[in-house]
C-alpha positions in Angstrom: 32.5 -50.4 0.1 34.3 -47.7 2.2 35.9 -46.5 -1.0 32.6 -46.4 -2.9 31.0 -44.3 -0.2 33.9 -41.9 -0.1 33.7 -41.6 -3.9 29.9 -40.8 -3.6 30.7 -38.2 -0.9 33.2 -36.5 -3.1 30.7 -36.6 -6.1 28.0 -35.0 -3.9 30.5 -32.3 -2.7 31.7 -31.6 -6.3 28.0 -31.2 -7.4 27.5 -28.7 -4.6 30.6 -26.7 -5.3 29.5 -26.5 -9.0 26.1 -25.4 -8.0 27.5 -22.8 -5.7 29.8 -21.6 -8.5 27.0 -21.4 -10.8 24.8 -19.4 -8.4 27.7 -17.0 -7.7 28.2 -16.6 -11.4 24.4 -15.9 -11.8 24.5 -13.5 -8.9 27.4 -11.7 -10.5 25.9 -11.6 -13.9 22.9 -9.8 -12.4 24.7 -7.2 -10.5 24.1 -3.9 -12.1 26.7 -1.5 -13.8 27.1 1.0 -11.1 29.0 3.3 -13.7 26.2 3.1 -16.3 23.5 5.8 -16.5 19.8 4.9 -15.8 19.1 5.0 -19.4 20.7 6.3 -22.8 19.2 8.5 -25.5 18.7 5.5 -27.8 16.3 3.9 -25.1 13.8 6.4 -25.6 13.3 5.2 -29.3 12.8 1.6 -28.1 9.6 0.1 -26.7 8.8 1.2 -23.1 10.2 -0.9 -20.3 9.8 -0.6 -16.5 12.8 -1.1 -14.3 14.7 0.1 -11.2 17.5 2.5 -12.1 20.9 0.9 -11.6 22.0 4.1 -9.6 19.2 3.4 -6.9 20.4 -0.2 -6.5 24.0 0.7 -6.4 23.5 3.4 -3.9 21.1 1.2 -1.5 18.4 3.8 -1.9 16.0 1.8 -4.2 13.2 2.5 -1.7 13.6 6.2 -2.1 14.2 6.3 -5.8 11.4 6.0 -8.3 11.4 3.1 -10.9 11.7 4.2 -14.4 9.3 4.0 -17.3 11.5 4.6 -20.4 10.8 4.5 -24.2 8.0 4.6 -26.6 4.4 3.5 -25.6 3.4 0.6 -27.8 0.3 -1.9 -27.9 2.6 -4.2 -25.9 3.3 -1.6 -23.2 0.2 -2.3 -21.0 1.2 -5.9 -20.7 4.6 -5.0 -19.9 3.5 -3.0 -17.1 1.0 -5.6 -15.8 4.1 -8.0 -15.6 6.2 -5.4 -13.8 3.2 -4.6 -11.3 2.7 -8.4 -10.6 6.5 -8.4 -9.4 5.9 -5.2 -7.4 2.7 -5.8 -5.7 3.1 -3.0 -3.2 3.0 -0.3 -5.9 5.5 2.5 -5.9 6.5 5.6 -8.0 7.1 5.5 -11.8 9.1 8.2 -13.4 8.3 8.6 -17.0 10.8 9.4 -19.6 9.0 9.0 -23.0 8.5 10.9 -26.4 5.1 9.3 -26.8 3.7 6.6 -28.9 0.4 4.9 -29.1 -2.5 6.9 -27.8 -5.0 4.1 -27.1 -2.4 2.1 -25.3 -1.3 5.0 -23.2 -4.9 5.4 -21.9 -5.0 1.6 -21.1 -1.5 1.9 -19.4 -2.9 4.9 -17.2 -5.7 2.9 -16.0 -3.6 -0.2 -15.2 -1.3 2.2 -13.3 -4.2 3.7 -11.3 -5.7 0.1 -10.6 -2.3 -1.0 -9.3 -1.9 1.9 -7.1 1.4 3.3 -8.4 2.3 7.0 -8.4 3.8 8.6 -11.3 6.5 11.6 -11.6 7.9 13.5 -14.3 11.3 12.6 -15.8 13.5 14.3 -18.3 10.6 14.5 -21.0 7.1 13.2 -21.2 5.2 14.2 -24.3 2.3 13.2 -26.4 0.8 9.9 -25.4 3.1 9.9 -22.5 1.3 13.0 -21.0 -1.9 10.8 -21.0 -0.4 7.6 -19.4 1.3 9.6 -16.6 -2.1 10.9 -15.4 -2.9 7.4 -14.2 -0.8 8.0 -11.1 -2.6 7.9 -7.8 -0.2 10.6 -6.7 1.2 12.7 -9.4 4.3 14.6 -8.9 4.8 16.9 -12.0 6.3 20.2 -11.1 9.2 20.8 -13.2 12.6 22.2 -12.4 14.9 24.7 -14.1 17.7 23.0 -16.1 20.2 25.6 -15.0 19.4 25.4 -11.2 22.3 24.8 -9.1 20.5 23.2 -6.2 18.9 20.0 -7.5 18.0 18.6 -4.1 18.4 15.1 -2.9 17.2 11.7 -4.0 13.6 12.6 -3.2 13.6 15.3 -6.0 13.1 12.5 -8.4 9.6 12.3 -7.0 9.1 16.0 -7.9 10.8 16.0 -11.3 14.4 15.7 -12.2 16.6 18.4 -13.8 15.1 20.0 -16.7 11.8 17.9 -16.8 9.1 18.9 -19.2 5.6 17.7 -19.8 4.2 18.4 -23.2 1.0 17.9 -25.1 -0.1 18.1 -28.8 -3.1 17.1 -30.9 -3.1 13.7 -32.7 -3.9 12.8 -36.4 -5.6 9.6 -37.1 -5.5 7.7 -40.4 -8.8 5.9 -39.8 -12.4 6.9 -40.6 -14.3 9.8 -39.1 -16.1 7.3 -37.0 -12.8 5.8 -35.7 -11.4 9.1 -34.8 -14.4 10.1 -33.0 -14.3 6.8 -31.1 -10.7 7.4 -30.1 -11.3 11.1 -29.0 -14.3 10.0 -26.9 -12.2 7.3 -25.3 -9.6 10.0 -24.5 -12.2 12.4 -23.0 -13.6 9.6 -20.7 -10.3 8.5 -19.7 -8.9 12.0 -18.8 -11.9 13.0 -16.9 -12.1 9.7 -14.9 -8.4 10.5 -13.8 -9.7 13.6 -12.2 -8.1 15.9 -14.7 -9.5 19.4 -15.8 -11.0 19.5 -19.3 -8.6 22.5 -20.1 -5.8 20.0 -20.4 -7.7 18.4 -23.4 -8.6 21.8 -24.9 -5.0 22.8 -24.9 -3.8 19.5 -26.5 -6.6 19.9 -29.2 -5.3 23.2 -30.4 -1.6 22.5 -30.3 0.2 21.3 -33.5 1.5 18.0 -33.6 4.9 19.0 -34.5 5.3 21.8 -31.9 4.3 20.5 -28.5 3.1 22.8 -25.8 5.1 22.5 -22.5 2.9 22.9 -19.4 3.7 25.3 -16.8 3.8 24.4 -13.2 0.7 26.7 -12.5 -1.2 24.9 -15.2 -0.3 21.6 -13.8 -1.5 22.4 -10.4 -4.8 24.2 -11.5 -5.6 21.4 -13.7 -4.9 18.7 -11.0 -2.2 17.1 -13.3 0.1 17.5 -10.2 -2.2 16.6 -7.3 0.5 16.8 -4.6 -0.2 20.5 -3.8 -2.9 21.3 -1.4 -6.1 22.7 -3.2 -8.4 25.2 -1.9 -12.2 25.8 -2.8 -13.7 29.3 -2.4 -16.5 30.3 -0.1 -19.8 28.6 -0.6 -23.1 28.9 1.4 -24.2 25.3 2.5 -27.0 23.9 4.4 -26.2 22.9 8.0 -26.8 19.2 7.5 -26.2 17.1 10.5 -25.6 20.2 12.7 -28.9 20.9 14.2 -31.9 22.8 13.4 -31.1 25.8 15.1 -28.5 26.6 12.3 -29.7 28.2 9.1 -26.8 28.0 6.8 -22.9 28.0 6.9 -20.3 29.7 4.9 -17.8 27.0 3.9 -14.4 26.8 2.4 -12.4 23.3 1.6 -8.9 22.2 1.6 -8.0 18.8 0.0 -5.0 16.8 -0.9 -5.1 13.4 -2.6 -8.3 11.7 -1.3 -8.4 13.5 1.9 -10.6 16.6 2.3 -11.3 19.0 5.3 -13.9 21.6 5.5 -14.2 24.8 7.5 -17.7 26.0 8.1 -18.4 29.6 9.8 -21.9 29.9 11.2 -23.8 30.8 14.5 -26.6 29.1 16.3 -29.7 31.0 17.1 -29.6 32.7 20.6 -25.9 32.7 20.8 -23.7 35.9 20.6 -20.4 34.1 19.7 -19.4 32.7 16.3 -19.1 29.0 15.7 -16.8 27.0 13.6 -17.2 23.5 12.6 -14.3 21.3 11.2 -15.5 18.6 8.8 -13.0 15.8 8.4 -13.7 13.7 5.1 -10.7 11.2 4.6 -10.7 9.1 1.6 -10.5 6.0 3.8 -9.4 4.9 7.2 -5.9 4.2 5.9 -5.0 7.6 4.6 -3.1 10.1 6.8 -6.3 12.0 7.7 -8.2 8.8 8.2 -5.8 7.2 10.6 -5.9 10.5 12.9 -9.6 11.1 12.7 -11.1 7.6 13.0 -12.3 8.1 16.7 -13.9 11.4 18.2 -11.6 10.9 21.3 -8.4 11.2 18.9 -9.9 14.4 17.4 -10.7 16.0 20.7 -7.1 15.2 22.0 -5.6 16.7 18.8 -7.7 20.0 18.8 -6.9 20.6 22.4 -3.2 20.8 21.2 -3.9 23.2 18.4 -4.2 26.9 18.5 -6.6 28.7 16.2 -5.3 31.5 14.2 -6.9 34.0 11.8 -5.4 36.2 9.3 -7.2 39.5 8.2 -7.6 41.1 4.7 -5.6 44.2 5.7 -2.8 42.2 7.3 -2.0 41.0 10.7 -2.9 37.7 12.4 -4.6 36.9 15.7 -4.8 33.8 17.9 -8.3 33.2 19.0 -9.7 31.1 21.8 -11.6 28.0 20.7 -13.5 25.5 22.7 -14.9 22.1 21.5 -18.5 21.7 21.9 -19.3 18.6 20.2 -17.6 15.8 18.0 -19.6 13.2 16.3 -19.3 11.0 13.3 -21.6 12.1 10.5 -21.2 9.5 7.6 -22.9 10.2 4.3 -22.8 8.2 1.0 -20.2 10.4 -0.5 -18.2 10.7 2.6 -18.7 7.3 4.7 -15.8 8.3 7.2 -17.0 12.0 7.8 -16.5 13.3 11.3 -17.6 16.9 12.5 -16.2 18.9 15.3 -18.0 22.1 16.4 -16.0 24.7 18.2 -17.0 28.0 20.0 -14.8 30.9 19.2 -14.0 33.9 21.2 -11.8 37.0 20.7 -13.0 37.6 17.1 -16.5 39.4 16.2 -18.9 38.4 13.5 -17.9 41.6 11.6 -14.3 40.7 11.9 -14.9 37.2 10.5 -16.1 38.8 7.1 -12.5 40.3 6.7 -10.6 37.1 7.5 -8.6 35.6 4.6 -6.9 32.6 6.3 -7.7 30.3 9.2 -5.1 27.9 10.6 -4.9 25.5 13.6 -1.2 25.5 14.7 0.7 23.4 17.1 0.7 24.5 20.6 4.0 22.6 21.3 2.7 19.2 22.2 2.0 17.4 18.9 4.5 14.9 17.6 6.3 15.3 14.3 3.7 12.6 13.0 0.8 15.0 13.5 2.3 17.7 11.2 0.1 16.4 8.4 -3.0 17.3 10.5 -1.9 20.9 10.7 -1.3 21.1 7.0 -5.0 19.6 6.5 -6.2 22.4 8.9 -4.9 25.5 6.9 -7.7 27.2 5.0 -7.7 30.0 2.6 -10.9 32.2 2.8 -11.6 33.6 -0.5 -14.4 34.4 -2.8 -17.8 36.1 -2.3 -17.3 37.4 1.3 -21.1 38.3 1.6 -21.8 34.6 2.3 -20.0 35.0 5.5 -22.5 37.7 6.4 -25.4 35.6 5.2 -24.3 32.7 7.4 -24.3 35.0 10.5 -27.8 36.6 10.0 -29.1 33.6 12.0 -27.7 35.0 15.2 -29.7 37.1 17.5 -28.2 39.9 19.8 
């Protein structure tokens, strides 16, 4: 009986050792080849696959490195991405390296990328159908780098485009009927516009021969919102003073936006006052964005503004710090901006006439903000350009 129990114990131990050895063997087999490149030229001719690059895993910087989307876009690619997204539910960044492929599948892939909350960045080359798929990124880092540049930066440069990156477009030819071609083109137009891309992107692709792709410039990618990481500025407009009181006629407004967050600067005056007023309108895309987290409560905004100095820059050069005092802060939600909040400030040290010559307004750290609040300063930098007569019109409501 004792012998039998001992034999059973030995058998169980042997099974455990075998299982451990098998597990170790599997783990060893799954270890990446740290000497191998992330992909080889031949991989670009294969169906697209989505994966974490070996160099990221080996270096321990997988969090900081973009995952890769390498190869031809085929009808199976959207499903391949869905599987990848299911295994990576927190989203991330996809860097595209692709010579193109199936156009309809590229649009479907882009929609899935947007729905899953992934960002996209530009790898070595992305042309043809790939140029449409990459538009699906919530955040799109597309600015190219010079292949001959000596300083290629750190790992985060993969989010901005690796060495020698290029984004190319060309027109497509279809073998089907005219009706089929029109259907595909209509689908492509709807998709591109829904991704927030300027129609000039489509116009350029339509006039570019298929065998000679046109490589987009950094300026084009910024202007057409293909790269949406740069802050964008809107010119002066004359707006009704909605939500700001009946004593205000109209405001001269400029806007600054990045991703889904927008801030607006309104220049105006109130009847009976001799000093200009400024309104800061905070329109975060949601309470979870960088701007939304900092502007969800009026008290937080008041505390923030008390630690910022207002500075103006003039058309003929020179800057000036001007005094500002918060008069009112209140939520002012609308259907288009449910988390909108407006802060009204009284400004002294600059005249109505001088405001008409201002080309930039900034709210800068007075020395007490934490590093985490730097994004707020970025959101409160405005360029004042366009028809300057609008500033004068906004000030005519004042009386001396």
